[in-house]
N, C-alpha and C positions, 0 to 999 in steps of 0.2 A: 384957526379951526383946530389944527393938530394940538395947540396948547390946551384947548377946552377939553378935548377928548382925553388927553393924558391926565388932566386934573380929575376927571370923573372916575377914571379907573383907580386912581390913588384913593379917592374918597371911598369907593366900594371896598377896597382892600382894608382900609382902616376900620370900616364898620365890621367887616367879617372878622377881623382880629379881635375887635372888642368883644363881640358875641362869643367867640371861642374861649376867651380867657375869663369872661365875667359870668357866664351862665352856670347853674348848679351841675356837678358831675353825677352820673348813675353807675352803681356798683354791679359787677357781673352776677347773674342769677345763679344760686347754689342748687344742686340736685336734692330732692326730698329723701330722707332716710327713715326706715321702719323703727318703731319704738322697741326697745330691748325687751326680750321674753322674760317673764318673772320666774326665777328657779322654783322647782317644786319637787316632791318625792314621786317616784314611779318604781314599778316592780319589773324585773327582767327575769323571766322563767327560762331556765337552762334545762333542756331535755336531750337525753342520750338514748338512742335505740340501737341495741347491739352491745358490742364490747368496745369501749374507747372512752375518750373524755373530750370535753369542750375547753379550749383555752381562751379565756377573756382577760385581756390586758395582762397576758403572761401567766395568769393563774389558772390551775387545772380545776374543772368542776364536772361532777356527774349528778344529774337529776337534782337540782337545787334551785332555789329562788333568791335573787339579789334585790335589795332596795337601794336605789340610787337617786342622786339629785340630777334632774334633767333640766335642760338638754345636757347630754353627755356624749362623748365620743368613745366607742368601744373598738378595740382591735380583736377581732374574732378569728379563731382558727380551731383545728381539731387534731387530736393525737390518737393513733390506733396501735395496739400491740401487734406482735407477731401473729400472723395468721388471720388478721382482719385489716380492712381498709375502709376509708371514708367513702361512702357512696353519694351522699348529698348533704349539703349545709343549707339550712333554711332560716329565714328571719320572717316571722309572722306568716309562715306558710309559703313564702316565695323563695325559690332556689337563689343562692347567692354564692359568690366566690369568697375564699378566705380574704380578709382585708379589714378596712376601717368603716365603721358604720356610726352614723350620728342618730341618736334616739331622742325623741321628744316626749315619750309617754310609755305606758305599760307595753312591754315587748316580749315576745317568745322567740328563743333561738333554739334551733334543733340540729343535732348531728345524727345522721343515720349511717351506721357501719354494717358492712357485710362480710361474711366469711370468705376467706381466699381458699380456692380449691386448685389442686394440680391433677393432672391426668397421668396414670401409670399405664403404659401400654405393655401387655403381656402376650407373648407369643411362644410357640413350642416348635421343636423340630420334627414332631410326628403328629399325625392327625388323631383326634379323639382324646387328646390330653386335657387336663383341666387344672385349676389352681384354687385353693382356698385363700381368699384375701381377707384378713381379720375375721375368719370364720365363715365367710360367704363363699359359696362355690360358684365358679365361672368356668364356662367352657372356652378353651383357647382357640383363636386369638380373642382377646378381650381388652376393652378400655375401661378403666376403673377410675372414677374420681374420688379423691381422698383430700381431707383437710391439709392445708399446706402452711407451715411445716408440720409433719407428724411422723410417727413411727408406724410402718405398715408390715404386718406379719404375712409373708407369702409362703404357702405350703404346696408343693407340687403334687398333683394327683395323676398317677400313671394309668394309661389305658391298658387293657388286657395284654399280657405278653411283654410288657415293658416295665422298667423300673426307673425312678428318677436319678439322675446323676447329681443334680443340685439338691442339697438338703434344704430344709426349711430355713428361711432367713428373715431377719428383721431389718427392713430398709428405712433409712432416714430420708424422707421425701421433702425437698425444699423447693423443687421446680418440677416441671413435666419431665417424666422419666420413662425409660423402656427397659424391659427385662426379658431375656431369653431363657426359657426352661428347656433343659436338654434331658431327654430320656434314651435309654438304650434297651435292647432286647433282654429279657431275663428268662431264666429257666423257671418254670412253674414249680410250686412246691405244695405238697399236702402235708400238714403238720398235725400231729396227734398228741394232745397234752393232757396232764392230769391222769395219766394211765397208771392204774393200780391192778386191774385185772388183765392178765396176759391175753394178747390177741394174736391172730394169724392173718397176715395181709398178703394175698396172692402167694401163699405158700411159705412165707417167712414169719417167724414167731418173734414178737416183741413184748418185753416184760416192763417197759418204762416208756417215757416220752420218746417219740421219734419222728422223723420226717422223710418223705419220699419225693425226690425230684423227678419231673417228667416233662416231656415235650409233646405237644398235640393234645391227645385225650388220655387220661388215665382211667382204666376200668377198675373200680375199686370193689373188691370182694373181701370184706372184713368180717372176722368171726371171733367169738371168745375161744380161748384155748386153755385146756386142762381144767374146765369148770364142772361143777355138778349140774344136776337137772335144773336147779334154780339159778344158774349162772354165777356161782360163787366159788371162790378159792379161799383156803385158810389164810387168815391174817395173823392170828396169835392163838393161844390156847382156848380163849373164851369166845372169840368172834371170828366170823369170816366176811370177807368183802365181796359184794355182789354187783355184777354189772347190770345196770338198769337202762342204759341208753347212751345216746351221744347228742351233744349240743353243737349245732353248726353256727359258728360265731359270725359269719357274714350276714346271716338272717336272724340270728338269735332264736332259731328253731331247735327245740328239743325232740329228738327222734327217739321214741320209746321203743327201741328195738335193739337187741344185742348184735344183730347181723346187719351190715350195711352193703348194699349193692348199688353203687352209683357210677355215674360217668362224670368225671371232672374235666373241665376244659380250662379252668383257671385255678389259681392258687387258692387254698382253702385251709382253714383251721378247724379241727374237730376236738371238742373237749369231752373226755369220758365222764359219764354221769354214773356214780356208784353209790352204794350205802352199805351199811353194816347189818349183820344178822347173827344170832346166836350160833356158835360153832357146833354145839350139841343141844338137841331137843330132848329133854327128859319128859317121859310121860308122867301124868298126874294120877295119883292113886285116888280113885273116887269110890263111892258106895252105890250099889243098886238096892232098891227097896224090894224085899222078898217076904211078903207076909208081915209078920211081926219082927223080922230081923233084917239085917243088911248083908249084902255080899260085896266084898272088895274086888275091884277090877282096876283096869288101867285105861285112861283116855290118852292115846299116843298121837302126837303130831305126826302127819304123814312124812315118811322118808322118801317120798316120790314127788316132793314139791317142785313145781316148775317155775315158781316165783319165790323170792326170799320171804322166810317165815318171820314175822316181827310182832305177833300177837302176845299179849299176856294172858295168863290163865291160872286158875287155882280151884281146888275143891273147897266149897263154903260150908259143907255139912248138911245133914238131913237130906242127903241125896242130890243136892244141887251142885252142878258144875258150871263155872263162869268162865267166859272167854271174851276178850276185847282186842280188836285190832283189825288189820287188813289181810285179805287173802289167806285165811287159815283153813286147814283141813285136819280134822281129828278122826281117828278110828278108835271106837270104843269096843274093847274086847268083851264079848258076851259069853257067859256061861250058858249050858244048854237051856233053851227056852222054847215054849210053844206059842205063847201069846204074851205080848208086852204092851205096857202104856207108856208113851213119852209125852211128858209136859215140857213145854219150852216157851221162852219169850225171846224174840229175835228183833233187834232194832237195826235196820240196814243203814250202811253209810252210802249216801249218794244214789239211793235206789238199787243198790247191788242185791241180787238174789242170793239166798242161802239154800241149802239142801239138807234134807234128812233122808238117808237111804239105807237099805239092807244089802249086804254083800251076798250076791246070788252065787258067784264063783270067783276064786282067786287061785286057780291051779296054773294051768298053761295060758289061760285067758282071765282077764279081769272083767266083771260086769256087775253093776249094781242097779237098783231100781228103787224109786221112792217118790218124794214130793218136793217141789220147789217152793221156797218160802220168800214172800215179801216181808214188809213190816208186820210182824204178828205179835202184838202186845201179850196175847195169851193163846195158846194153842195146845190141844191135846189130841194125840194120835193113838189109835189102837192098831197094832200090827200083828198079823197072824203069820206063822212060819210057813203056812201054805203058800205064800208068795214065792218062796224059793221053789217049791215043787212045781209051780206054775211056769217059771221061766227057765229053770235049769235044763229041761230036756231040749231046749232049742239047739239047733245045729250050729248057729252062729257062722254061717258060711260067708255071708257078705254083709256089709253095712246097710245096703239097700233093703235086704231081706229082713234085717232086725228092725229097721225103721218101719217097714210095712206091718210086721207082726206086733210091734210095740203099739202102733196106732190102733190096731184091731182088737188088742187085748184089754179087757176090763178087769182091773185088779182092785177095785174100790172095796170089795168085801174083805180083802186081806190087808189093805192099807187104808184105814179110815180116819180122817181127821175132822175135827169139829168145824174148822174153817179150811176148806180145801183151796189151795192156791193153783197149782197145776202139777201134772205128772212129770216125771223126769227119770232119765236113765243115763248111766256113764258107761261107755264101752260098746262093744267088746274091744279090749286092748291088750296087746302083748306086754304092757307095762304093768306087771302085777306088784302089789303092795306087800313088802316083806313083812312076815309075822302075822299077817291078817288071815282070817279064815271065813269060810261060809257061815253066815248068820251073824257076823259082827256088824256094828252100825257105823255108817259114815256120816259125819256132821261137819259141814263146811260153810263159809260165808265171808263177808266183809262187814264188820259192825260189832255190835255187843249182843251177847246171848247168854241165856240161862237154860240148862237142861236137866231134867231129872227123869230117871227110868225106873219103872216099876215092873217087876216080873209077875204077870197075872197067872200064867199057867206054865208048869214045868213039864217036860216029856214024861 
């Protein structure tokens, strides 16, 4: 029995061996692979926003388009100059980090750069101080952002009563910086420049540029010194220089006054404003019409002008006298007359009124009366000497009394003009006009004028 069993096992083993070595063999299964992509052309748009460049495969580009065979592998990076930095790198609108990208078709690569700024911290050792940074004014303390790196101009601005110890400085800023501006107390100064007309300041006379130091408040009492009535002093043989006012430089305000009365609590600069005027005013020889003949006389610029005389004037002939300029006053010396006719043409500058008047008295008091003139293209006035007899008896005790009497007195029958502007009078005044007499004519204004006088009746 054991022998049969053993024989069966051997037979099975033989069959198994036969099958193993005689059956066909199967190869191991291989994984499937994708077919290779066919190369083709594609565009790669390189865009730069700000200041900088894109680096593609080691080459630098700014806003250009490349044509490549794709698929392709690109090494993408960016380069920024000083003062700029890379903010974002994008491929087809999506942010990426610098590195390697594989492209299969049209692609857009963008680099966005931004300016680098630093902060300059400014402070001062006193309150109320300021500083100008590249021209812009800041109250301290202040934090100012500036491009980095850059050159920054810092100018200290002192508060009242102080002066800067630091001078203006150009700072090279390459990182956040701080600066302390130091100020110290200063003595206030009032400076007077361009001085040609001597002046007296608080009792001291100055004939050129000068300055006065003070602490606290300076009471300024400034007046011209050694000038004539028009505020002038001799300059040379032909002209004189006349004080017209002062220009306050802190406000660029021109004060049209010869006298200054101010309280100063801070430093200030005043520039003297002046002009020239003729040193001597010669009278013009003119002719008055008298019947069929003419009578020579003189039209004399006033010797009591309270403003500089700068008009031009001359006799034109046929009785006509011409004058043109600002603030002129003439006295026309008259021979004896009883009635006269005055023809004139007056063109005012800036609406300035003119005057035509008869000298009522010029003894210990001066007084004249007449007509005020606006723009009068043509005007004829007939004047009767009775106007002097009307006004001369007045007592001239007070200005109020003169004003009252003048308003109440009608003198139109003695002083009649074809076009009447308004009545006018000058005086009474202790400032008498040298060389003029009762019955002379006064003619003044600002503008251009022509005047001719005809004697209608003699005494």
